[in-house]
N, C-alpha and C positions, 0 to 999 in steps of 0.2 A: 473963663470955660474956654478949653481950646474944642475946635472943630471936630466933628464925629462923623466921619465917611463909613459910607456903607460900601461895605465891598464882597464879593460873592465866593462860592465854594471853590473854585478855579484862583481865585487868589489867592485862596489860600492852600490850596494844592501847590501852586506854583512858588510861593515861600518857602514848602517843605521839601521841594525838589532840587538842593540845593547845587548838586551835581549836573546836572542838566541846565541849570544856571549859570552855570562857569562853561558848558560845552556851548550853549547858545548865544553866550559873548565872544567864545574864542570863534565861532562859525559865522556869524557875522560879520568878521575881519576877515576870516580866510575864505568862504565862501567855496566850499568842496562841493559842493551841487549846484552851480553857476552853470546855466542852460542845461540844465535834467529835469526831468518831469519822473516825481517820485508818485506810484500807484499804490495805496496803503489799503489794508482789509482789517483791520482791528478794530475792536469794542471802543465805541464812541464815546467815553467815558472822561472827564475831569483831566487823571493822568496822561492820559492818550493826547488830551488837547497841549499839552505842554513839549509832547515828544511832536507833534505836528509841530508847532510852532517853533519850534527847535530846528526843524530841518527846512521850515520856509528860510527862519534866517538863513541858512546857509545857502542862499542862492536858488531852492528847489521848485519848481513848482509842484505843489502837493496835490492830488487829487485823490479824494477820501471815500470809503467806503465802510462798514461795520461790520457787523457779527447777528447772527440771530437773536434777537430778543434782549438784547443792551444796547443797542443806541440812545443817547439822551438827546433828549432836544436841546437842552441847554450848552449840551457841548456842540451843539451842530451850528447854532447859533451863535456860538463864541468863535468856530473855525471859521464862519462864514466872513466874520465883521473882521477878522486876522487874514484874510485874503487865501485862506483855503478852500477849495473846491470839493462840497461834498456831493455825495451820491448816494445817500440813504437814509431811510425812515426806521421808526421804531417796530418792530416786525416779526412776528413768528412763521410768516409764509415762505416755505422756501424757494416758490417761484418767485416773487419780487427780490428775494434777497440774493438769487441767481441774477436777475435783470441787472441789478446794483453791479456785480462781477464782471457781468459782460460789460456793461458800461465804462468799469475800473480801465478793464483790458484795452479794451477798444481805442484808449488814448494813446497806447504805444507807449506806456513810461519807458522809464531806459532803469529804473530803477523799483524791484518790487518788497514793499515789507507785509507778510505775508502771517495771519493767523491761523493757522487749521489747515493749510494750504488749499484754499481757495483760489486762490489766484494765482496760483501756480499751474494747478489744474488747468482752470481755463486759457491759460497760456499751451500748455503741450497739446490742447486739441486745436488753439487758433494761435502759430507763432508767427513771429512776425523779428525780423534780423537784428532791430536796434538795442534791444536787452543787454544789460550788461549783466544781472543777479539781482541778487538781493540777500531777504534776510526771513528764518520762518522763524516764528514765537514758540513753538509748542510741540510736547511730544507726539499728540495727536495729528499732528502735521507732517512731522517729521517719517510718523508710520506710515502715513499717505503717500508721502512724495519718495522715499526712498526705492521703491517699484519703478516709477519713473523718470530713471535716473538718463537713460537712454534719450529719452523724449526730453528733457529738460536740457542737458548739456549747458548747463551755466551754473558760473560759481554760488552758491545756497548755502548761507550760514545759520547754525540754528542755534538760536539763543537760548532753546532749553538746555542744550546740553554745554552750557558754561557751569561750571563747579558754583559760581556764584548766582546764578539762578536758580542752583536744585537749593543750594541751602540757604540763601537767604530771601528768595520768593516761596517756591515750593514748598519747602520744609516748615519754615517760618511762619510767612505772611499766610498761604492756603488756609496751613492749618486754622491759623487766628480768624483768619475770615469765613471760614465753612463754618468754624463756630459761634464767631457773630450771628451768621446768617442763620443757623438754627434758633438764638434766639431772638434775633429781629421777626423772622418769621413766625415762630409757635409763641413766644411770651411762656413758656414751659421750661423746667428746671432740669438741669444735668444731672443733679444728686444723685446716686443711689441708680441711675436708668440704664440699662445695657446698650451699649453704642455697638453696632458692627460696622467696620471701613472695610469696606473691597477694595484690594490694593493698598501693596507698600512699597512703592515707589516713595517719591520725597514727600509727592503730596499726601500722603497716607499716612507716612510719617507721623509727618505734621499735625493733620485730622486726629488721629489715633493718641498722640499724646494730647493734645488740646483739651479733648475729653476727657482723657484720663486726670488731667489736672486741675477739670473741671469736677470731679470727684464721680463719673461715670465708672462703671464696669466695661472696657473695653477688648470687644474679641476681633480682629485682624483675620480675613481671608483672603491668600495671595495662593495663584495659579503657581507659581515660580517657586520649588522647594527652599532654594537657598535666598530666597527675601521670607518666604515663611519661618524659616531655620531662626530668621536673624530678628524676626518679630517675636518669635518665643523666646528666646535668649533676653530682648529687652523689657517682657514681663509682660508681654499682651497674649490672651487667651487663644489660640491658635485651632478651632476647633472644625468638623469637617462644614461643607456647606451648609448642606441642609440643617445642622444642629445651630449654626450661627445664625440661621433667618429665625429658625424658630423661635429662640431665644430672645430676639431684638425689637425695643421699643424704639431704634430711630436707626437707619440704614442708611450707610455714604457711600456712595460710587466715586473710585478715584482710579481708575484704572487706564482709560484709555480704549476700551474695548467697547465691544455692542452687547446689546440684552444681554449684560450682566445679569440683571433682574429681569425675571418676564413672568407671562403667564403661569406658568408652571411654576412658580411658588406662590400661587393665590392660596393655595391648600397649608402652606407654612407660615404663614405671617402669623405673627401674635395680634388679637387684638389689641387696637389703636397705633399699630405701626406707623413710623413716619418715614416715609422715602427720600431721599434727597439725593441730588444727584450735584460732584464736583468736577467732573471733566468736562472737558472744551465743547465735545460736542452733545446734545441734546436724544442720543441714541444708545448712553447707557443703560437707565430704564425702558424699558419698552413699553410707552407710558398707552400707546395706542391697542396693543395688546392685551393690556390690564384691563384697561377699560371697556373691550369690546368684550370679554370672559362670560359667558354662559353664568358665571360663578357670581357675576353683580347682578344684585337688585336692582338698585338702584343710585343715582349720584350725587351730591352737595358739591357746591362752590364759594365759597369764601373769598368773594372779588376781591375786595381790599387787600385779603392779604394773598392771593393766590397760591391756593390750597384747597384742592383737588377731595372729598371723599370720596371712596368708594365705598358702598354698604353692601357688605354679600350678603348671602344667601341665607348664610347660617349665622347673621347677625354682627358678625365680626364687621370694624370698621377697618380702613387701610387709608392714609393721608399722603397725599403726593406734591411734593415743596415746588410750584414752579410749574409744573409740563413736565418734570426733566430737565431742565432747562439748568444752567450752572449758578446756583444759588446765589452765590457772593457777587454777583450781576445782575441779578432779577428781584422781584417783590418791591416793597415799598421801602424808597431810600437806598437804593444800592448803592453800598459804597464801592466792594471790591477788595482787592488787595491795598494795605498799608503804603504813605506813602511816599517812606523811604525806602522799601521793595522793587518799588516799582521804577525811583527814581535809578534804582541801580540796574533794572533789568533793562529799562529804557536809555540807558547811557549805554549800554551796550550795543543796542540798537545803533545809534547814531554813528558811534564807533565804525563799527561793522558794517552800515551802509556806506561811509567815508572810506574803508578800506576798501571793498570792492569798487568804489568810482574812482579812486585811484588807480585801478587798473592791479593791486594786491593780491587779487586772487584770481585763480586760471581754472576752467572748465573740470578739471581735474578735483576744485575744491566742489563738489555738487552733495549739498545736501552733509555736509559735516560742519563739527564742533565749532562752535567760535573759537580763532586763532589764541593761543596762550599768551603770546604779548599782548592781545588785549584787555584780556582777564586781567594781567598785572597790572595793566597803566589805569584799570578801571577801579581794582582795588587800595592801590596807591592814592589814586584822588579822592575817593571818598576818606580814607581812612585821613588823607591832610586834611580834611573839611570836619572831622567829627572828632578826631581826636581830642 
């Protein structure tokens, strides 16, 4: 009988990130980041570990922190074992998180890999001359950084504006992972449930499609009339906001906006409604305002599930998933998006950081999409592996 080796979840993820493995092997030889420091602020979970290891293999000193409520201890241990400096802990405390962000920027990295605009916002307040530029992962971050172009004046390539990121990760993977998260948190069926999705960008489209495929009756609320029309023509119900809330068994936010669901909606919620956020920041559902409302008679918390139930004074119950944090990287055994989708997205990250490090971007490329030639290269290389 052959020996049985015990492997870790990060080993499993590494095997699935075939494109990143190819890039890591190349970077080990070409060393595009030799003598450079890369500061990162992104969810510290197994797939991110593979990306940061790839950058480190390219010669970079990598100093890393995470995002609110998503830092996984086993990933931190792995990174430390592989020569990456980590300044992060699992926390929902904004002050603790801000301290870690300031620690990263205090190292004066040559490149920043950001997720939500946190690091670049700190840099804008305390600039230093050596920053070459970097990347921003999310739409939420792009919206935050666009008004700051004058202060930033550095090339910042927005990964989320890549068409590959939009369809591979946002539409397909976020839809799948939010559906998986609903099942993982609640263990409740989707059949015949009325699900309202706020937002019909790529993420919202994916979420709406996955719940519909799981035999839910799906409504979409979208402020942009053109996107609302698209949802309508895609066959989704597009009621007015108040009606969409009143009828919903499940509400999912995917907008990138703030206070999409607020205490004003407490009168509208159906008894037993479940609220779940898929946006980057835990502000789409105004959880504090909901819990502090005078309409709330008492609260229950299912600690092992990270579900809080508001018992309203009229007898209705409203369930909030993981305090309004991004559900697919929260709660018991969080998995995030699929390995293959993140392999594509993180390959974009690696190539974009290489592009900036090599001086191919200028200050005119401040908060702009991924260059088309990088998109094309990633697509060709991925297809060559998977065809």
